[in-house]
C-alpha positions in Angstrom: 31.2 -23.6 -19.3 33.4 -21.2 -17.5 35.7 -22.4 -14.9 35.4 -19.1 -12.9 31.6 -19.2 -12.8 31.9 -22.8 -11.5 34.2 -21.9 -8.7 32.5 -18.9 -7.6 29.1 -20.8 -7.5 30.8 -23.4 -5.4 32.0 -20.8 -3.4 28.5 -19.1 -2.7 27.0 -22.4 -2.0 29.8 -23.7 0.7 29.8 -20.4 2.4 26.2 -19.9 2.6 25.7 -20.7 6.8 21.9 -21.8 6.2 23.2 -24.5 3.4 25.9 -25.7 5.5 23.8 -26.8 8.0 21.3 -28.1 6.0 24.1 -30.4 4.1 25.4 -31.6 7.4 22.4 -32.8 8.5 21.4 -34.1 5.4 25.2 -35.5 4.7 26.1 -37.1 7.9 22.4 -38.3 9.8 22.8 -41.6 8.0 26.3 -42.1 9.5 24.7 -42.7 12.9 22.9 -45.8 11.3 26.1 -46.9 10.0 28.0 -46.3 13.1 24.9 -48.5 15.1 24.7 -51.1 12.2 27.7 -51.1 10.2 26.8 -54.2 7.9 24.2 -52.0 6.2 26.7 -50.6 3.8 26.1 -47.8 1.4 22.3 -48.5 1.2 21.9 -46.3 4.5 23.0 -42.9 2.3 20.1 -43.3 0.3 20.1 -40.8 -2.7 21.4 -37.4 -3.3 17.8 -35.7 -4.0 17.9 -33.4 -1.3 21.7 -32.5 -1.3 21.4 -31.4 -4.9 18.3 -29.3 -4.2 20.2 -27.7 -1.3 22.9 -26.6 -3.4 20.6 -25.8 -6.8 17.9 -23.4 -4.7 18.0 -20.4 -6.3 21.0 -21.1 -8.5 20.0 -18.6 -11.0 16.7 -17.0 -9.5 19.2 -15.4 -6.6 21.3 -13.4 -9.2 18.1 -12.4 -11.0 16.5 -10.8 -7.7 20.0 -9.5 -6.4 21.1 -7.6 -9.5 24.3 -9.9 -9.7 23.1 -11.4 -13.2 23.6 -8.1 -14.9 27.4 -7.9 -13.5 28.1 -11.2 -14.4 26.8 -10.6 -18.3 28.1 -7.2 -18.3 31.7 -9.5 -18.7 32.7 -11.9 -21.6 30.3 -14.4 -20.7 27.3 -15.9 -22.8 24.3 -16.7 -21.2 24.4 -19.9 -22.4 28.0 -20.1 -20.5 26.2 -18.8 -17.5 23.7 -21.5 -17.4 26.0 -24.6 -18.3 28.6 -23.1 -15.4 25.5 -23.0 -12.8 24.4 -26.5 -13.8 27.8 -28.0 -13.7 29.0 -26.7 -10.2 25.8 -27.8 -8.7 26.5 -31.5 -9.8 29.9 -30.8 -8.9 29.4 -29.8 -5.6 26.8 -32.7 -5.0 29.2 -35.4 -6.2 32.0 -34.0 -3.7 29.7 -34.0 -0.9 29.0 -37.8 -2.1 32.2 -38.8 -2.1 33.0 -37.3 1.3 30.1 -39.3 2.6 31.1 -42.5 1.0 34.7 -42.2 2.4 33.3 -41.7 5.8 31.0 -44.4 5.5 33.3 -46.6 4.9 36.0 -45.6 7.5 32.9 -46.3 10.2 32.8 -49.5 8.3 36.3 -50.4 8.5 36.2 -48.9 12.3 33.5 -51.4 13.3 35.1 -54.6 11.6 32.6 -54.8 8.7 33.7 -55.3 5.4 33.3 -52.5 2.7 31.1 -53.4 0.0 33.4 -51.4 -2.5 31.0 -52.4 -5.7 28.0 -51.1 -3.8 30.2 -48.0 -3.3 30.9 -47.3 -7.1 27.3 -48.2 -7.6 26.3 -45.5 -5.1 28.7 -42.8 -6.6 27.6 -43.6 -10.2 24.1 -43.2 -9.5 24.3 -40.2 -7.6 26.4 -38.3 -10.2 23.5 -39.2 -12.7 20.9 -37.9 -10.2 23.1 -34.7 -9.6 23.2 -33.9 -13.2 19.7 -34.5 -13.9 18.1 -32.8 -11.3 20.5 -29.8 -11.3 19.4 -29.3 -15.1 15.8 -29.7 -14.0 16.3 -26.9 -11.1 18.4 -24.9 -13.9 14.8 -24.3 -15.7 13.0 -23.6 -12.8 15.4 -21.5 -11.3 15.5 -19.3 -15.0 11.6 -19.0 -14.3 11.5 -17.6 -11.1 13.6 -15.1 -8.9 15.1 -15.9 -5.8 14.5 -19.6 -4.5 10.7 -19.8 -6.1 12.1 -22.8 -8.1 11.7 -25.1 -4.9 8.0 -23.7 -5.2 7.9 -24.4 -8.7 9.3 -27.7 -8.2 7.0 -28.6 -5.6 4.0 -27.3 -7.6 4.7 -29.6 -10.4 5.3 -32.8 -7.9 2.2 -32.1 -6.6 -0.1 -31.3 -9.7 1.8 -34.7 -11.3 0.6 -36.7 -8.5 -3.2 -35.4 -8.5 -3.1 -36.1 -12.3 -1.9 -39.6 -11.6 -4.3 -40.4 -9.0 -7.1 -38.9 -11.1 -6.1 -40.7 -14.2 -6.1 -44.1 -12.1 -9.3 -43.4 -10.2 -11.0 -42.4 -13.9 -9.1 -45.5 -15.5 -7.7 -42.6 -18.3 -4.5 -44.6 -18.6 -3.0 -41.9 -21.1 -3.2 -39.5 -17.9 -1.8 -41.8 -15.7 0.9 -42.4 -17.9 1.8 -38.9 -18.8 1.7 -37.9 -15.0 3.9 -40.8 -14.1 6.5 -39.6 -17.0 6.3 -36.2 -15.7 6.9 -37.3 -12.3 10.1 -39.1 -13.6 11.3 -36.1 -15.5 11.1 -34.3 -12.0 13.3 -36.6 -10.5 16.0 -38.0 -13.3 18.2 -40.9 -12.5 19.3 -43.8 -13.7 20.1 -46.9 -12.0 23.2 -48.2 -13.0 22.7 -51.8 -11.3 21.6 -53.5 -14.4 24.8 -52.7 -16.4 26.9 -53.8 -13.0 25.2 -57.0 -12.8 25.8 -57.8 -16.7 22.3 -57.2 -17.9 21.3 -55.2 -21.1 21.5 -51.8 -21.3 18.1 -50.0 -20.4 18.1 -47.7 -23.7 14.4 -46.6 -23.0 15.2 -45.5 -19.4 18.7 -43.7 -21.0 16.8 -42.1 -24.0 14.6 -40.8 -21.3 17.0 -39.5 -18.8 19.1 -37.8 -21.7 16.3 -35.9 -23.3 15.4 -34.4 -19.9 18.5 -33.1 -19.3 19.0 -32.0 -22.5 15.4 -30.2 -22.8 15.7 -28.9 -19.4 19.0 -27.1 -20.2 18.0 -25.8 -23.5 15.0 -24.3 -22.3 16.6 -22.6 -19.5 19.3 -21.3 -22.0 16.1 -20.2 -24.5 14.7 -18.9 -21.2 17.9 -16.5 -20.6 18.2 -15.3 -23.6 14.9 -14.2 -23.9 15.2 -12.4 -20.5 15.4 -8.7 -20.7 17.9 -7.2 -18.2 18.7 -3.6 -16.8 22.1 -3.1 -16.8 21.5 0.8 -15.8 19.7 -0.5 -12.8 22.7 -3.1 -11.3 25.0 -0.4 -10.0 22.1 0.9 -7.8 
C-alpha cells in the first residue's frame, strides 16, 4: 500500500462537490431522528453501505477514463500497490465519516439528556469497519473492469441478476440455484455481525471464512485485471 496514493485518493474524494453533498445527506440525515428520539441510540445510523459506495464509485475506473492511471503507474508504483491503496483509502475514508457520525450522535444524546450506549457504539464502529473493507474490495474489482463510474452499474446489474435467480430458484424449487444466488447476494455486501462476539457467543466461523474469502478474492481479481490491462502511456500526455 502506498501512503501517498492513499492520501491523494482521500483528498480527491473529499474535494468532490457532488460526493460531499451526497455524504452530507447520507451521513447527517439520521441525526434528525436521534434529535427527535435520542433514546433510539446508534440504531438510527443504520450501516455505512451507501457511504462506502459514494466514496468507492469510480475508484479505479475514473483514472482509466481520464488517463490519470498512466501517469500514476509511470512512477515507482506497482499495480497491486495501486489497487490496495485505492481500497484502503475508500475504507479509511468511510470509517472516518462513521466515527464523526458516532461522535455527533453521542453529543446529541448527551445534549438531550439520554444515556449513551457506548457498547452499541463500539459494535456499530466495528461492523461499519468490516462492511467498509468488504464493500470497498468488491467495488475495487468492479471498478477495475469498467471506466468512469460504470462500476455502480455493474454492481446494480449483479444485484438484480442475483435477486432474479433467487426468485426463480424459489419458484422452481431449485434449492441449488436459490442458495447460489443467496451466496452471490452476500458476496455483493460482505459484512460480519460482531454482536455474537460482544455478547459472549461462539465465533461464526462460516461467516468469517466467507467474508475473508470474498475480500481476498475480489482484491486478487482486481490486481489480476489491472496487471492484464494494457495502457497506452504515449497518449497520457495528450
